[in-house]
Backbone as CSV, one residue per row, in Angstrom:
resi,resn,N_x,N_y,N_z,CA_x,CA_y,CA_z,C_x,C_y,C_z
1,MET,-1.424,1.127,9.648,-2.828,0.851,10.449,-1.731,0.380,11.492
2,LEU,-1.713,1.526,13.313,-1.637,0.973,14.315,-3.560,0.176,14.967
3,ASN,-2.675,-1.068,15.079,-4.195,-1.438,16.449,-4.337,-0.228,17.174
4,ALA,-5.694,0.492,17.742,-6.147,1.049,18.266,-5.256,2.315,18.463
5,HIS,-4.578,2.307,17.735,-4.099,4.131,17.831,-3.605,4.867,16.436
6,GLY,-4.351,4.310,14.992,-4.718,5.455,13.756,-3.499,4.822,13.109
7,ILE,-2.928,5.680,12.355,-2.020,5.125,10.836,-1.450,5.756,11.728
8,VAL,0.681,5.891,11.204,1.253,7.202,11.206,1.718,7.007,9.139
9,THR,2.397,8.450,9.308,2.599,8.428,7.859,3.755,9.477,7.871
10,LEU,4.970,9.005,6.764,6.528,9.551,6.755,5.789,10.369,5.495
11,GLY,7.208,11.382,5.858,7.437,12.211,4.017,8.951,12.691,3.893
12,ALA,8.871,13.796,3.050,10.185,13.972,2.762,10.138,15.544,3.664
13,ASP,9.022,15.457,3.604,8.626,16.749,5.276,7.816,16.985,5.747
14,LEU,7.567,17.955,5.978,5.819,18.227,7.323,4.871,18.448,6.233
15,VAL,5.119,18.799,5.095,4.282,18.916,3.920,3.230,17.715,3.656
16,GLU,4.510,16.538,3.187,3.989,15.632,2.181,3.416,14.823,3.657
17,ALA,3.499,14.183,4.735,3.843,13.177,5.383,1.567,13.909,6.103
18,CYS,1.540,14.848,5.974,0.493,15.707,6.168,-0.578,15.224,5.764
19,VAL,-0.404,15.645,4.294,-1.011,15.992,3.068,-1.495,13.746,2.513
20,LEU,-0.033,13.076,3.548,-0.685,11.786,2.586,-1.349,10.963,4.181
21,ALA,-1.527,11.929,5.209,-2.333,11.353,6.184,-3.291,11.323,5.986
22,LEU,-3.645,12.886,5.782,-5.080,13.408,4.653,-5.264,12.742,3.833
23,TYR,-4.847,12.021,2.807,-4.566,10.916,2.159,-5.603,9.601,2.463
24,ALA,-4.813,9.712,3.552,-5.671,7.705,4.005,-6.657,8.470,5.206
25,GLU,-7.491,9.452,5.574,-7.862,9.328,6.629,-9.506,9.366,4.972
26,GLN,-9.552,10.319,3.570,-10.196,10.987,3.267,-10.159,9.060,2.338
27,THR,-9.602,8.406,2.314,-9.524,6.795,0.648,-10.359,6.083,2.227
28,ALA,-10.194,6.025,3.533,-10.979,5.306,4.530,-12.643,5.789,4.237
29,GLU,-12.363,6.859,4.221,-14.105,7.522,4.484,-15.073,7.100,3.262
30,ARG,-14.060,6.890,2.413,-15.123,6.538,1.097,-15.377,5.612,0.678
31,PRO,-15.366,4.338,1.479,-16.835,3.203,1.530,-17.483,3.124,2.219
32,VAL,-16.598,3.733,3.449,-18.602,4.090,4.312,-19.493,5.099,3.185
33,ARG,-18.753,5.772,2.984,-20.150,6.225,2.168,-20.748,6.239,0.790
34,ALA,-20.150,4.935,0.087,-20.454,4.554,-0.913,-21.128,3.593,-0.301
35,ALA,-21.408,2.969,0.784,-21.977,2.068,1.279,-23.153,1.398,1.173
36,PRO,-23.879,2.998,1.690,-25.879,3.174,1.423,-25.687,3.398,0.184
37,LEU,-24.940,3.540,-0.653,-24.834,3.366,-2.454,-24.805,2.454,-2.995
38,GLY,-24.606,1.692,-2.931,-24.438,0.309,-3.088,-23.215,-0.663,-3.101
39,GLY,-22.487,0.329,-2.523,-21.163,0.317,-2.724,-19.557,0.838,-3.572
40,ALA,-18.659,1.127,-3.671,-17.828,1.183,-3.891,-16.923,0.149,-4.571
41,ARG,-16.730,0.569,-6.135,-16.365,-0.457,-7.338,-15.041,-0.002,-7.492
42,PRO,-13.582,-1.212,-6.878,-12.610,-1.641,-7.412,-11.948,-0.279,-9.091
43,LEU,-10.773,0.148,-8.997,-10.568,0.985,-10.107,-9.690,-0.039,-10.588
44,PRO,-9.838,0.437,-11.674,-9.425,-0.709,-12.508,-7.306,-0.668,-12.523
45,ALA,-7.091,-1.681,-12.791,-5.349,-1.399,-12.212,-4.165,-0.661,-12.675
46,ALA,-5.209,0.060,-14.215,-4.037,0.848,-14.721,-4.536,2.441,-14.810
47,GLU,-5.687,2.536,-14.072,-5.857,3.546,-12.938,-5.532,3.815,-11.778
48,ILE,-4.863,2.580,-11.129,-4.837,3.459,-9.402,-2.899,2.841,-10.040
49,GLU,-2.434,1.965,-10.977,-0.625,3.097,-11.257,-0.519,4.474,-11.326
50,GLU,-1.520,4.715,-12.681,-1.595,5.964,-13.154,-1.743,7.053,-11.580
51,TYR,-2.511,7.027,-11.121,-3.020,7.523,-9.257,-1.194,7.537,-8.583
52,ALA,-1.121,6.160,-8.138,0.267,6.666,-7.576,1.174,6.841,-8.703
53,ARG,1.215,7.270,-9.498,2.525,8.381,-10.440,2.325,8.814,-10.253
54,THR,0.671,9.538,-10.420,0.586,11.700,-10.972,0.670,12.401,-9.579
55,LEU,-0.050,10.727,-8.813,-0.120,12.196,-7.317,0.450,11.449,-6.467
56,ASN,2.227,11.388,-6.238,3.032,11.729,-5.440,3.717,12.659,-6.059
57,SER,3.220,14.058,-6.391,4.012,14.586,-6.937,4.054,16.448,-5.131
58,PRO,5.787,16.349,-4.865,5.632,17.868,-4.397,4.973,18.861,-4.776
59,GLY,4.706,18.938,-5.737,4.043,20.608,-5.928,1.666,20.037,-5.569
60,LEU,1.765,19.097,-6.268,0.143,18.674,-5.554,0.416,18.563,-4.160
61,PHE,1.297,18.350,-3.301,0.810,17.931,-2.017,1.204,19.532,-0.916
62,ARG,1.742,20.735,-1.746,1.716,22.053,-1.787,0.404,22.684,-1.510
63,LYS,-0.140,21.926,-2.768,-1.738,22.652,-3.478,-2.122,22.189,-2.512
64,CYS,-2.256,20.620,-1.913,-3.314,19.813,-0.607,-3.032,20.956,0.203
65,TRP,-1.946,20.305,0.633,-1.817,21.856,1.747,-2.163,23.187,2.708
66,ASP,-2.257,24.127,1.546,-2.291,25.254,1.156,-3.960,25.347,0.886
67,PHE,-4.115,24.247,0.037,-5.699,24.168,0.225,-6.798,24.016,1.664
68,MET,-5.865,23.214,2.197,-6.515,22.665,3.981,-6.164,23.589,4.366
69,LEU,-5.330,24.600,5.402,-5.387,26.258,5.446,-5.961,27.028,4.974
70,ASP,-6.485,27.273,3.800,-6.814,28.088,3.537,-8.411,27.886,4.346
71,LYS,-9.091,26.325,3.850,-9.785,25.828,4.382,-10.525,26.177,5.721
72,GLY,-9.175,25.706,7.199,-8.970,25.676,8.026,-9.443,24.693,9.200
73,GLY,-8.732,23.558,7.864,-8.115,22.574,8.414,-8.885,21.539,8.346
């Protein structure tokens, strides 16, 4: 995070960098949406490790990229 400037993401290619930016935006938005419902609960460490392992996939990045293009952005 850059103070008053947003975020910077890096990836192996444009698709990965853009999808990581989308992931960051969605991750930041979730606690805000959860607050009126009693707040977000932290994930167990094992789930965090699994997500870190399984979500870092070029195929998944491409799938997300294609979905966002089809959706209009």
